[in-house]
C-alpha positions as CSV (number, residue, x, y, z in Angstrom):
1,M,-6.8,46.3,-5.3
2,P,-7.0,49.7,-7.1
3,I,-6.5,49.9,-10.7
4,T,-3.4,52.6,-9.8
5,T,-1.9,50.0,-7.6
6,I,-1.9,47.4,-10.1
7,A,-0.4,49.9,-12.8
8,E,2.6,50.7,-10.5
9,H,3.3,47.1,-9.8
10,L,3.6,46.8,-13.7
11,R,5.6,49.6,-14.1
12,V,8.2,48.4,-11.7
13,A,8.3,44.9,-12.5
14,K,11.3,43.4,-14.0
15,H,9.3,40.3,-15.7
16,V,5.2,40.1,-16.4
17,V,4.1,37.1,-17.6
18,V,0.7,37.2,-19.2
19,F,-1.6,34.1,-19.3
20,T,-4.4,34.0,-21.9
21,G,-7.2,31.8,-22.8
22,A,-8.1,30.5,-26.3
23,S,-10.4,33.5,-26.8
24,A,-7.4,35.8,-27.2
25,S,-6.7,33.9,-30.7
26,A,-10.3,33.3,-31.3
27,E,-11.0,37.1,-31.7
28,S,-8.5,37.0,-34.5
29,G,-10.1,34.3,-36.4
30,I,-7.8,31.4,-35.1
31,P,-9.8,28.2,-34.3
32,T,-9.4,27.0,-30.8
33,F,-9.3,23.3,-30.0
34,R,-12.0,22.9,-27.7
35,D,-15.0,24.9,-28.3
36,A,-18.2,23.3,-28.2
37,L,-19.3,24.4,-31.5
38,T,-16.4,25.5,-33.6
39,G,-13.5,23.9,-32.0
40,L,-11.1,22.1,-33.9
41,W,-11.7,18.9,-32.0
42,E,-15.3,19.1,-33.0
43,N,-14.4,19.0,-36.3
44,F,-11.3,16.8,-36.6
45,D,-10.5,13.6,-34.9
46,A,-7.5,14.4,-33.0
47,S,-6.3,10.8,-33.1
48,K,-6.1,11.1,-37.0
49,I,-4.0,14.1,-37.1
50,A,-2.4,15.1,-34.0
51,T,-0.6,12.2,-32.6
52,A,2.8,10.5,-33.8
53,E,0.8,7.4,-34.5
54,A,-1.4,9.6,-37.0
55,F,1.7,11.1,-38.5
56,R,3.4,7.8,-39.5
57,A,-0.1,6.5,-40.9
58,D,-0.6,9.3,-43.0
59,P,2.2,12.2,-42.9
60,G,0.6,14.1,-45.8
61,L,-2.6,14.6,-43.8
62,C,-1.1,15.7,-40.9
63,W,1.3,18.1,-42.6
64,G,-1.5,19.3,-44.7
65,W,-3.6,20.2,-41.4
66,Y,-0.8,21.8,-39.6
67,E,0.2,23.8,-42.7
68,W,-3.8,25.2,-42.8
69,R,-3.4,26.0,-39.0
70,R,-0.1,27.8,-39.7
71,R,-1.6,29.7,-42.6
72,K,-4.6,30.7,-40.4
73,V,-2.3,32.2,-37.9
74,T,0.0,34.1,-40.8
75,Q,-3.2,35.6,-42.1
76,A,-4.6,36.7,-38.5
77,Q,-4.4,40.4,-37.4
78,P,-3.8,41.5,-33.8
79,N,-6.8,41.9,-31.7
80,G,-7.6,44.4,-28.7
81,A,-6.1,41.8,-26.4
82,H,-3.0,41.6,-28.4
83,H,-2.7,45.3,-28.4
84,A,-3.3,45.7,-24.6
85,I,-0.7,43.3,-24.0
86,A,1.8,44.8,-26.3
87,Q,1.0,48.3,-24.6
88,L,2.5,46.3,-21.4
89,A,5.8,46.1,-22.9
């Protein structure tokens, strides 16, 4: 399908959903979960920080890990993929 046809479909659409992979966030420095070398589950044991049992056992560790992730997101800057998606709006 030609890009002009796709553009026209987007122009007249009432709703558009964009699905991205983890790499969209990774480009902004937000760690992914499953990357073979740098993914969060390569560096952290999910059963110790990302389950209800883990939270009950050590809420401070769990809150700290989620707070670290939250800070990473708030410090990130949009990248080209984010800007392209925003342009669709």
